[in-house]
C-alpha positions, 0 to 999 in steps of 0.5 A: 631220866634227863641230865641237864648241864649247867651251860658252857664250861666244865661241870664237876660232880660233887662226890665229896659231900654227896657221893650218893644222890641228895634227898630232895629236902637237902637239895633245895637248901644247898642249891638255894643257899650256897651259890648266893652266899659264896658269890657274895663272899667272893665279891666282898674279898675281890675274888674273880671267882663265880660259882654255880651249883645245881642238883640234877636228879639228886646229884650235885654238880657245881661249876666255877667260872671267872668274872669277865670271861666267857664260860669254857674259854681259856682266855683271861678276863680283860682289865678294860672291863670295869667290873674286872678292874674293880674286883682286882683292885678290891682283891689287892685291898683285901690282901693289904688290909687283911680283910679276913680278920673282920670276917673272923671277928664277926664269926667269933663274936656274932655268927658263931654265938648266934648259931650255937644259941639257935641250934641249942634252943631247937635241940632242947625241944622235947618233940614228943611233948608238942601237940600237933600244931606245935609240932608243925611249927617246930618243923618249920622252925627247924627248916628255916634254921637249916636254910640260915645255917647253910647260907651262913656256912658259905658266907665264910667259904674260902676265907682260910685258903688265900691266907694259907696259900700266900704263906705256902707260896712265900715259904716254898720260895724262901726255903725250897721245901715242897708243899707237903713238908710245909703243911705240917706247920699248920697242925694244931691250928684248928682243934675241932678238926680232930674232934676236940670241942669245949663241950667234950673237954668239960665232960672229960675233966668232969669224969676225971674228977668223979670216981663214980663216973669213971666207974660207969665208963669202965663198966659193961652195960650197952653204951646207950645205958652208959650215956643215959647214966652219965647224963642222969648224974648230978653235978658237973658230969650230968651238966657237961653231958647234957651240954655235950649231947645238945651241942656235939651230939646233934651234929650229923656224924656220917653224912651231910644229908638227913639219912646220916646219923647224929652222934647222939644215935651212936652211943658206942662212938660216944663212949669210945671217945670218952674212954680214949680222951679220959685215958690219953687226952686229946690230940694236940699237934701244936707242940710238934708243929712249933718244932717243925716251925723252928726247923723251917725258920732256920732255912728262911733268909734273915731278911724274910724272917719277920714276914715269914712269922707274920704269914704263918701266924695269919694262916694259923689264926684263920685256919679253924674257921674252915671246919668251925663254920660247918660244924657250928652251922648246918652240920648241927642244923641238919642233925636237929632237922633229922631228929624233928623229921623222925619225931614227926614220923613217930607221931604219924605212925602213932596216929596210924597215918604211916607204918614202920617209921624209922625209930630213933631216940630223941632224948 
């Protein structure tokens, strides 16, 4: 087994996303999709960073370099290099004009709604009702969707980091507080990061208003049976559960690769989340963060209060894109792809082509 390095400079093994070797399927999409999307975003915002990524025997390695600098060199790039000078100027304008706001607007109004529509459409397909040719076509659609979603995810990479860093740098200077103390000020800015979504909120609200649904949730049959019964209820609960399964349920829940299970495959987790949310509500740290902000604001010199408020508002506004871009894009697309492959496996087993395939509900 041979490990070929990326070239001069330090290469880092990505154990955060893939602590074990990647499947060949996901390796292809990550390598082909992440680098170009990431580097296009860096160029658009005037960042000097350039990113390389490679899969070596299933392990994901990445390397960060600097435009205009030799790989592995500690020498900074020269402003005499016209490419470097242009990037630096573009970076200045990106901060002055807050170019991230255009990206956030594009995400909210174009890419996020489109991602939801694409993924829900594919998740809604009854795989077992497809004939052979339709199944082949569906698998290709899911495959193409994975590629689109991975590229889209990384089109929005690192947008939140510069804005948050700018706030933290100034706030530390003005207040003399440590970074760890200031991190709390962004609590609650990204609700989806705590497991909250409009879909699960709608389920919980519907259950609270439905005595029979609450009785089902408090009953003792297997969790999978409880999920099925809730989905079969007429009215708001059944409708909300169906939407929840189509959206949240098809997200990969315990891996970024296809061997990870989707949430719909973990009914115990679904029932536990619903029970907790019905009983206790959803985690919302916004109020605590506002109290912390009020205290920190007392430490900011009066002449910097307006700028402090502006930078904090910017950091909180963009924070959610860091997790939304994954949860609405490739984490969902990967779950749909997993379901499609398992469905194809069942078909092949039924036809006697393979034996003992992985079994999973596709409802």
